[in-house]
TORLODO-694094 format. One record per residue (C-alpha): z, y negated, x negated. Coordinates in nm, 2 decimals. Each point is the difference from the previous one (the first is absolute). Layout:
REM residues N
       pz       py       px
        Z        Y        X
...
END
This chain:
REM residues 361
       pz       py       px
     2.84   -21.61   -16.00
    -0.09    -0.32    -0.18
    -0.28    -0.09    -0.18
    -0.03    -0.02    -0.41
    -0.13    -0.21    -0.20
    -0.28     0.06    -0.27
    -0.24    -0.25    -0.20
     0.07    -0.29     0.24
    -0.09     0.20     0.34
     0.21     0.15     0.26
    -0.02     0.37     0.01
     0.11     0.34     0.26
     0.14     0.27    -0.16
    -0.26     0.32     0.08
     0.24     0.16     0.27
    -0.05    -0.31     0.23
    -0.36     0.07     0.00
     0.02     0.32     0.23
     0.17    -0.20     0.27
    -0.30    -0.15     0.10
    -0.13     0.38     0.08
     0.31     0.12     0.23
    -0.10    -0.17     0.28
    -0.33     0.19    -0.01
     0.05     0.37     0.17
    -0.07     0.28    -0.20
    -0.05     0.27     0.27
    -0.08     0.39    -0.11
    -0.34     0.05    -0.06
    -0.20     0.26     0.21
    -0.32     0.13    -0.14
    -0.25     0.22     0.26
    -0.22     0.18    -0.13
    -0.38     0.05     0.13
    -0.28     0.21    -0.09
    -0.40     0.04     0.11
    -0.29     0.12    -0.11
    -0.32    -0.20    -0.07
    -0.27    -0.01     0.25
    -0.38     0.00    -0.12
    -0.03    -0.32     0.16
     0.34    -0.13    -0.24
    -0.22     0.15    -0.28
    -0.13    -0.25    -0.27
     0.29    -0.27     0.14
     0.25    -0.17    -0.23
     0.35     0.16     0.01
     0.21    -0.27     0.16
    -0.28    -0.03     0.29
     0.05     0.32     0.09
     0.36    -0.01    -0.02
     0.04    -0.28     0.25
    -0.25     0.13     0.26
     0.23     0.32     0.00
     0.32    -0.18     0.00
    -0.04    -0.29     0.25
     0.35    -0.09    -0.03
    -0.03    -0.11    -0.36
    -0.20    -0.34    -0.12
    -0.26     0.06    -0.26
     0.19    -0.21    -0.24
     0.33     0.22     0.05
    -0.22     0.31    -0.04
    -0.11    -0.11    -0.36
     0.35    -0.05    -0.12
     0.08     0.33     0.13
    -0.32     0.15    -0.19
     0.14    -0.23    -0.32
     0.37     0.12     0.04
    -0.17     0.38    -0.06
     0.09     0.09     0.39
    -0.40     0.08     0.08
    -0.09     0.32    -0.10
    -0.33     0.15     0.00
    -0.02     0.38    -0.04
     0.37     0.01    -0.10
    -0.09    -0.28    -0.33
     0.04    -0.36     0.01
    -0.30    -0.21     0.05
    -0.13    -0.38    -0.08
    -0.08    -0.26     0.32
    -0.33     0.07    -0.11
    -0.03     0.38     0.02
    -0.31     0.07     0.21
     0.10     0.24     0.25
    -0.21     0.34     0.05
    -0.02     0.23     0.29
     0.26     0.25     0.03
     0.24    -0.20    -0.23
     0.37     0.01     0.10
     0.16    -0.29     0.02
     0.38    -0.02    -0.01
     0.21    -0.33     0.10
     0.38    -0.05    -0.06
     0.00    -0.29     0.25
     0.35    -0.20    -0.15
     0.08    -0.35     0.14
     0.02    -0.32    -0.23
     0.31    -0.01    -0.18
     0.22    -0.31     0.09
    -0.14    -0.31    -0.16
     0.24    -0.13    -0.27
     0.06    -0.36    -0.13
    -0.02     0.14    -0.35
     0.10    -0.18    -0.33
    -0.33    -0.05    -0.23
    -0.04    -0.17    -0.37
    -0.28    -0.25     0.11
    -0.01    -0.30    -0.16
     0.04    -0.32     0.23
    -0.10    -0.37    -0.07
     0.32    -0.16     0.13
    -0.05    -0.38     0.12
     0.31    -0.10     0.08
     0.38     0.18     0.05
     0.35    -0.08     0.05
     0.30     0.15     0.16
    -0.16     0.04     0.33
    -0.34     0.02    -0.04
    -0.30     0.11    -0.22
    -0.37    -0.10     0.03
    -0.24     0.24    -0.18
    -0.41    -0.07    -0.01
    -0.11     0.30     0.13
    -0.32     0.12    -0.12
    -0.28     0.07     0.23
     0.00     0.39     0.02
     0.37     0.01     0.04
     0.15     0.14     0.37
     0.30    -0.22     0.03
     0.19     0.35     0.13
    -0.04     0.34     0.06
    -0.18     0.15     0.33
    -0.14     0.33     0.11
    -0.26     0.12    -0.26
     0.08    -0.28    -0.23
     0.35     0.05    -0.20
    -0.06    -0.12    -0.35
    -0.09    -0.29    -0.18
     0.16    -0.24     0.27
     0.18    -0.30    -0.07
     0.34     0.13     0.12
     0.00     0.28    -0.19
    -0.09    -0.25    -0.31
     0.31    -0.22     0.10
     0.21     0.37     0.02
    -0.15     0.07    -0.35
     0.15    -0.27    -0.14
     0.36     0.01     0.08
    -0.03    -0.26     0.31
     0.27    -0.06     0.26
    -0.16    -0.05     0.31
     0.07    -0.07     0.35
     0.12     0.32     0.21
     0.01    -0.13     0.36
    -0.37     0.08     0.09
    -0.21     0.32    -0.05
     0.06     0.20    -0.27
    -0.37     0.05    -0.10
     0.07    -0.41    -0.02
     0.29    -0.10    -0.17
    -0.04    -0.38    -0.01
    -0.32    -0.10     0.13
    -0.01    -0.26     0.22
    -0.40    -0.03     0.00
    -0.31     0.17    -0.11
    -0.33    -0.05    -0.15
    -0.29     0.23     0.07
    -0.08     0.23    -0.26
    -0.30    -0.15    -0.16
     0.16    -0.34     0.04
     0.14    -0.13    -0.35
     0.26    -0.30    -0.05
     0.40    -0.05     0.10
     0.21     0.22     0.17
     0.36    -0.11     0.09
     0.28     0.29     0.01
     0.34    -0.05     0.12
     0.31     0.20    -0.29
     0.29    -0.02     0.29
    -0.01     0.00     0.38
     0.14    -0.33     0.06
    -0.31    -0.16    -0.18
    -0.23     0.30     0.20
     0.15    -0.15     0.34
    -0.05    -0.36    -0.13
    -0.38     0.04    -0.15
    -0.10     0.24     0.27
     0.11    -0.31     0.30
    -0.19    -0.29    -0.23
    -0.30     0.20     0.02
     0.02     0.08     0.39
     0.10    -0.36     0.03
    -0.33    -0.12    -0.21
     0.23    -0.19    -0.25
    -0.14     0.22    -0.31
    -0.33    -0.19    -0.15
    -0.28     0.21    -0.09
    -0.33    -0.10    -0.13
    -0.28     0.24    -0.10
    -0.33    -0.02    -0.17
    -0.28     0.18     0.18
    -0.41    -0.01    -0.09
    -0.14     0.08     0.36
    -0.38     0.09     0.06
    -0.22    -0.27     0.16
     0.01    -0.39     0.00
     0.31    -0.14     0.21
    -0.13    -0.31     0.17
     0.29    -0.23     0.04
     0.25    -0.12    -0.33
     0.30     0.19     0.21
     0.08     0.17     0.30
     0.26     0.25     0.16
    -0.02     0.29     0.14
     0.18     0.10     0.30
    -0.11     0.33     0.10
     0.24     0.30     0.13
     0.06     0.32    -0.21
     0.01     0.35     0.11
    -0.07     0.35    -0.12
    -0.34     0.10     0.05
    -0.01     0.25     0.24
    -0.28     0.17    -0.12
     0.07     0.01    -0.35
     0.32     0.03    -0.07
     0.00    -0.09    -0.36
    -0.09    -0.38     0.13
     0.09    -0.27     0.17
    -0.24    -0.21     0.24
     0.08    -0.38     0.08
    -0.10    -0.18     0.33
     0.02    -0.39     0.09
     0.23     0.13     0.29
     0.29     0.26     0.01
    -0.20     0.25     0.22
     0.06     0.30    -0.21
     0.32     0.21     0.07
     0.27    -0.11    -0.20
    -0.19    -0.29    -0.17
     0.22    -0.23    -0.17
    -0.11    -0.38    -0.07
    -0.10    -0.08    -0.37
    -0.08    -0.31    -0.17
    -0.21    -0.03    -0.32
    -0.10    -0.37    -0.15
    -0.28    -0.06    -0.25
    -0.11    -0.25    -0.22
    -0.37     0.04    -0.21
     0.05    -0.04    -0.37
    -0.34     0.08    -0.04
    -0.35     0.09     0.12
    -0.17     0.28    -0.26
    -0.37     0.10     0.13
     0.08     0.20     0.31
     0.39     0.04    -0.04
     0.29    -0.24     0.07
     0.29     0.00    -0.24
     0.28    -0.13     0.27
     0.41    -0.06    -0.06
     0.17     0.19     0.27
     0.35    -0.11     0.13
     0.15     0.30     0.19
     0.19    -0.10     0.29
     0.14     0.36     0.13
    -0.03     0.31    -0.17
    -0.19     0.25     0.23
    -0.16     0.35    -0.19
    -0.31    -0.16    -0.15
    -0.01    -0.31     0.15
    -0.21    -0.18    -0.23
    -0.19     0.21    -0.05
    -0.08     0.13     0.37
    -0.02    -0.39     0.12
    -0.29    -0.10    -0.22
    -0.17     0.30     0.09
     0.10    -0.09     0.36
    -0.26    -0.32    -0.10
    -0.28     0.19    -0.18
     0.15    -0.11    -0.35
     0.13     0.37    -0.17
     0.21    -0.06    -0.29
    -0.23     0.14    -0.32
     0.06     0.36    -0.06
     0.14     0.06     0.33
    -0.17     0.29     0.13
     0.24     0.08     0.24
    -0.04    -0.32     0.19
    -0.43     0.00    -0.04
    -0.06    -0.15    -0.34
    -0.29     0.16    -0.19
     0.12     0.22    -0.33
    -0.20    -0.24    -0.22
    -0.08    -0.36     0.06
    -0.38    -0.12    -0.04
    -0.07    -0.35    -0.10
    -0.36    -0.03     0.00
    -0.17     0.26    -0.19
     0.31     0.06    -0.21
     0.27     0.30     0.12
     0.34    -0.07    -0.13
     0.23     0.25    -0.14
     0.22     0.19     0.24
     0.34    -0.16     0.01
     0.18     0.28     0.08
     0.28    -0.19     0.22
     0.01    -0.25     0.26
    -0.03    -0.39    -0.13
     0.31    -0.08     0.11
     0.35    -0.12    -0.18
     0.37    -0.12     0.06
    -0.05    -0.29    -0.19
     0.32    -0.21     0.08
     0.31     0.06     0.19
     0.30    -0.23     0.07
     0.32     0.14     0.16
     0.38    -0.14     0.03
     0.21     0.19    -0.24
     0.23     0.17     0.26
     0.32    -0.02    -0.17
    -0.02    -0.34    -0.12
    -0.25    -0.19     0.22
    -0.19    -0.13    -0.26
    -0.42    -0.03     0.02
    -0.19     0.23    -0.24
    -0.36     0.00    -0.04
    -0.18     0.30    -0.24
    -0.32    -0.05    -0.09
    -0.24     0.34    -0.10
    -0.34    -0.11    -0.16
    -0.32     0.16     0.15
    -0.07     0.33    -0.20
    -0.22    -0.01    -0.29
    -0.29     0.24     0.16
     0.02    -0.19     0.33
    -0.06    -0.36    -0.21
    -0.24     0.20    -0.20
    -0.20     0.12     0.28
    -0.03    -0.37     0.13
    -0.14    -0.10    -0.28
    -0.28     0.29    -0.04
    -0.05    -0.14     0.39
    -0.02    -0.32    -0.13
    -0.25     0.08    -0.26
    -0.23     0.21     0.25
     0.00    -0.27     0.25
    -0.06    -0.27    -0.29
     0.28    -0.20     0.05
     0.23    -0.21    -0.22
     0.29     0.24    -0.06
     0.18    -0.33    -0.09
     0.01    -0.06     0.36
     0.16     0.31     0.07
     0.30    -0.05    -0.25
     0.02    -0.37     0.14
     0.03     0.17     0.36
     0.30     0.23    -0.16
     0.16    -0.22    -0.20
     0.36     0.06     0.18
    -0.07     0.40    -0.04
    -0.09     0.10    -0.34
END
């Protein structure tokens, strides 16, 4: 089925969107039922904690989902997660596996920076996940693209149509998406061969003494905390992969450093884990050791609520024509405002920060 034209943009008929879900298996959901009676030791504890204790195969997140779905009953009545269990109450749990994850179309506004017949580049806001995953199926970039009737490459993962690279949820900035399989293959190879130029702006804790530097620490999954990555100077960890991050100082503001970062490889959390390994975590990045709030002397800065990390520039070769295309995403206003507040707290000229960021505002 061919795309049709509307208001100067290309759209695909709604029937096409279903294609992205066909490769995701849809097994029949099997329900198990378990019952137990709360003991005196259980009394006074939250319902979700008690169910987790009695149902060892369920995670706390999954238990909370079952409670919200009305599948956990207390004396045959639907109860809330916060319910405090009483001794002798009969608790019934209808255990269902999560339904298959699907890439669903949603009507979500997008800031499109560039678009042609082969690619679309979006200015992703912080807080948006790129694609659906366990426990996170709505509000994603892919859902938003499908919601605008967007034609996307279908040769890869059905949950990630067109996705050739990713940004962390709390990282804002430019993300490039392929509209067809040919563009997907060529862009994927360009990323693998490091032909795509990626530039980030980051604010890190501490003062970097040199004006520029390079981080060449191998990166691997943290064996103790699976949600994190970890970095070493040599690839001594299991399945560690080489990673290179180049940086240069834009400005030093009290006990922080504003840096421009060139990413030469695309490992998970690369910038965040590399600067954390230098003991200079990205401001706002609690996962990698940053405090909840930044202190400047006696002044406590307001919580940023995200990582101070922004994908500001991206350069790539158009996969069909071979033309070089460079895109720019200005620093988000709330990050700029945070820098202004930081400069004021540190009694530093805001004009100097503006000069340092002149190419990114």
